N, C-alpha and C positions, 0 to 999 in steps of 0.2 A: 408179633406184639403180644405180650402177656395179657390175658383177658380176666377181668374180675366177674363177679356176679351182676354187675351193672347191666341193665337192659338197654340195648341200643335204641329202644323205642323212646327213651327219655329225651333223646336228641333228635329223633326223627331221621337219623342217618345210620346206615349200616357201619360195622367195623371196617369193612373193606373200603367204603367210601371215605371214611375219616383218614385211614392210612394213606390213601391216594392224595387227599387234599393236603395233608401235612407234607408229604413228599414233594408236592408241586409248589406249595406256597410258604412252607415253614410257619413259624409262629412269631408273635401272637397273631391269631387268625380269628376274625369276627365273621361268623357265618349267618347270613339271613336265609332262613329256611322257607323257601317259596311256598311250599304246600301248607305249612303252618300259618303263614301270613294270610293266605287266601281263606283257609278254614276259619281263622279268627274273624275276618271281615264278614264272611257269609254267616257265621254263627251269630255275630252281633246283629246283623240285619234280621235274622230269624227271631231273635229274642225281643227286638224292638221293631215289629212290623209297622210300617207307616212313618218311621223316623228316618230322616235323611242323614246319612253318615258323612261327616266332615272330619277327616283324619287330622289330628293335631300335629302338624309338621314338626313342632319343637321336640316331640318325643324321640324322633329319629328322622332326620331329613335326607338320609342317603338316597341318591338317585335310583338305586335298585328298588327301594320301597315305593317311591313315587311312581316308578314305572309299573310295578305290579299292581298297586292299588288303583292307579289311573286306568289301567287296562280292564279292570273288573268293575269299574263304575263309581269308585269312591270320589267324593268331593274333598276339599281341603280347607282347614283352618290355618290361615297364614298370619304372621305377626309383623312382617317387615317388607320393605321394598325388595330385599334380596330373596325372601321366601316366595314372593309373588313371581319374581323373575325365574326362580328355580322351577316352580310348577308350570309356568307358561312354556319353559324350554322343553317340556315333555309333550307339548301340543295339547295341553288341557285347557278347556274353555275358561275364561275369567268368570263366567256365570257359575262355575263350580268352586268358587272360593268365597270365604268370608274373611275380611280383614279384621280379625278378632282381638287385636291389641287395643286396649282402651286408651293408651297413651301413644300417639303416633307422631312421627316426624312429618313436617309439612311436605318434604319431598316424597315421603312415602305415600301420603294422601294424594298428592299430585300424580304420582306414578299409577296409583290405583285408578284414578279417574281416567287417565290417558289409556290405560290398559283394558278398561271395561269392568274392573272389579267394583261393583256398585254398592255392596253391603258392608257397612263399617260398624264397629262396636264402640261405645263410649260409656263413661260413668261419672262425668263431672262437667261443670259449666264451662270451664276454659276450653275443653275439648270441642264443645259445640261451636264456639267462635272460630277455632282453628279450622274445623272441617267446613264450616259455612263459607269462610273466606276462600278456600281452595276448591271446594267441591259442592257447589249449589245443587240441590236436588238429590243428593245421595240418600240412599235408604239406610237408616241408622237403627241399631238395636241397643237398647239401654241395658247395661249389666248392673245387677243389684247385688248387694251383700246378703249372703244367706248363711245358715248354720254349716259348720264344718266339724261337727262333733265326732271325734274318733278318727278323723282323717290324719294321715301322716304329715301332709303338707297343707297348711291353711291358706287357701287361695282367696279368701275374703279379707285377708289382712292387708294386702297391697292393692286389691282391686274391689270394685263394686260400690255403687252408690247406696246410701241408706234408703231403705224402702219408703220411708216417709218423705223423701225428696224426689221420688220417682215422677210424680205427676208434674212437678215444676220443671224437671229436666226434660220431660216429653214436650211440654208446652213451649219451653224455651227453644228446643230443637225445631219445632214446627214454625215458630215465629221467625227463626233465623233462616228459613228457606230449605230446611232439611225435611226428610220424609220418615218420621218415626214409624217403624213397622212391627217392633216386637220387643220382648224382654229376654235377657239371658242371665244365667247364673252359673256358678261353679262351686260345688260342695266340698272341694278339697280332694286330695289325691294321695294314695288310692283310698276310696271311700267304701267301707263295708257296712255302713249304717244307712239303710234305705230311708230311715226317718228324715235324714237331711234333705233328700230329694222331695219327699212328701211335704215337709214344711215349706220348702222353697216354692213348690207348685202352688200351694195355698196363697203365698205372698203374691205370686204372679196373677192369680185369679183376681185378687183385690185390686191390683194395679190396672189390669185390663178393664175392670168395672169403672174405676175412677177415670181412666182415660176416655172411655166411651161416653161418660157423663159430660165430658168437655168436647166431644166431637172428634176425638182421635180413636180410630178403630184399628186396634192392633191385631195382627194375625199370625205372628211368628213367635214360637216358644223354643228357645235354645237352652237345652238342659245341660249343656257343657260337657265336661269330661269327668275324670276321676274314677271311672269304672275300674274295678279290680282286674288284676292280671287274669287272663284266660290261660290256665296251665293244665298240663297233662302229667299224670303219674307223679304228682307232687306230694310232699309230706304235710303241707300247710294249706289245706282247703278250708276257707271260712265261709264267705258269702260269694256266690257266683254271679256272673253277669246274667245268666239265665234266670236265676231266682229274682233278681232285680227287675228284669224285663216283665216277668209275670205279674209283678205288683204294680209297676209304673205305667205300663202300656194301657191298661184299662182306665187308670186315673187320667191320663192325658185326654182320652176320648170323653170321659165323664165330665171333666172340668172345662174342656175347650171345644169339644165337638170335632167333626170331621172336616170342617172348612178351614181349620188352621194348619199352618205349616209347622211341623215338628222337626227340630234339628238336634243332633248330638255331636260332640267333638271328642270322641275317644282317641287316646294316644297309646298309653301302655297296654290297654286292653287288646289292641290290634297287633302291636309290634313286640310287646314284652317277651312273650314265649316263642316268638319267631327268631329270636337272637340267641346264638350259642357262641361263647368265647372258648377258644382253645389256647392255653398258655403253656409254657415250658419251664421246668426247674432249671435255672441257670447258676444257682449257687446254693450251698448248704453251710450251716454253722450250728454249733452247740453253744448256747448262751444261757447262763443261770439255770442249767438243767433242762432247758427246752430246746427242741429241734426248731431251727429256723430254716425256711425254704424261701429262696428268692426267685420270683417269677419274672418273665420278660414283659409283663404288663402289670400296671399297678395303680396306685391311688391317684396319680396324675393322668392316667390313661383311661381305659374303659371303666375302671373302678371309681371314677369321679362320681358315679351313682351313689357311692357310700356317703360322702359329705353333702352332696347337693340334693339327692333324692332320698337320703336316709335309708337306702336299700340294704337288705340283708340277703346274702346269696348262699347257695349250696354248692359244695365243691366235690367233684368226683374224679376218680382216676381209673386206669385200667389195671391197677394193682390188686392183689388179694387184700380185701378189706375186712377180713375176719378179725384182725388185730389193728386197732387204731390207737393213736397216742395224741395228747394235746400238743399242738405246735403253733408256730406263728408263720403266716404267709405274708411276705413282704414284696414290694415292687422293686424295680431295678434302679431307681434314681438315688442320688446322694443326699436325700432328705430323710430325716428320721421320722417324719410324719407319714412317710410312704409305707404304711402298714395296712394290709388288706383285711386280715383277720387274726385275732389273738385268742388262742385257746381252742381253736377249731380242731376237731378230731380227724386225723388223717393217717393212712398207713405209712410205714417207713418208705420214704422216696429217695431216689437217686438222681444224679444229674441227668438231664434230658428227659426225665419222666414228664408225661403230659398231665395237665390239670384241666378239667372241663367244667365250665360254668354255664348252666342252662338258664333260661328266663332272664336274660340280661339285655334284651333288645331295646328297652326304653330308657331314656335319660342316662345314657352311659357313653356309647360311642359319640353321641351328639355333643357332649361337653368335654370329651377327651382333649388333652393338650399334648404338646411336644416338648414339655419341660425337660431340661438336661439333654436335649437333642434326641430323646427316644421317640421314634416315629409312632403314630397311631397304628393300631392293628390294621392289617390289610383286610378289606371287606370283600367277601364273595357272595354270590347268590347261588344257593344249591337246592 
């Protein structure tokens, strides 16, 4: 295989390893890099000492990821009956889960109760009645709306109670036979503005004080997810998880003390850079003076991350990259919306050349479809 100046360290895999994987599995191939996944988890824990990590399963629920993270001690943020079942199937204790969807189906709540998942999140009055009818005594965490300034995805648009409603929601939950234990928030994703977290924590302090004045003593602070991608050898480093941890960890102790339970729900931060996609050029064309390259994975596959997560990716080849030209990368389906990148600079490519996309582990394979009959990429753990 012709090699470019691309460092194999970007992928965490050697050239020989990649050659063997393609020979064995063909493309499109989605590789979960075990060592990178473990490194990301351990790094997050070191950046946020004293904060319990609940991996947000929605980022990528592949069994390999649950297996690896479960083995090294991670807990899990789950959003449905099916996600609870999936985590339980790996022998993971229900005490290591938070049912963090604020709008739950009754059968999901019932399954959580029967399975021993006792912590549930809510953000509205109707949800209180639903949980109380199905799961008396459940420990509930109120999610509030907080700033998402600068975040790509605003997760306080669809979720989160107004902070000025928080006390009434806590009192209502207690009166309904539920056990309010804490407050959660989500500052949007990915978030590189640490001020969002700081402003949110100040709101939580106020709510803790209001609740205590009414005899409700909260003890859990869930700072949600939204943490930026932990990447290696990237061109686009802005704010790191490490820098956020240095600012936020002391504030947690200053605002709440050591007797509180601190929870985080990172998704992309753990799995984003642990995912590598290898796709292949299956067609070429010249249209309006531009090179078009058709890949065997596309907008309806792993690259659903583009419309749904607003992701922007970097593309690499093993070709000589000293000369690059604007081109269009397209997917394999018969839909003209299936465009991966327009105007991206790539070397001249031929049929069967490989294209590598690092840092694609989060919100990609998880939402991929089989539109037009094209199968999702095969997933392997390497």
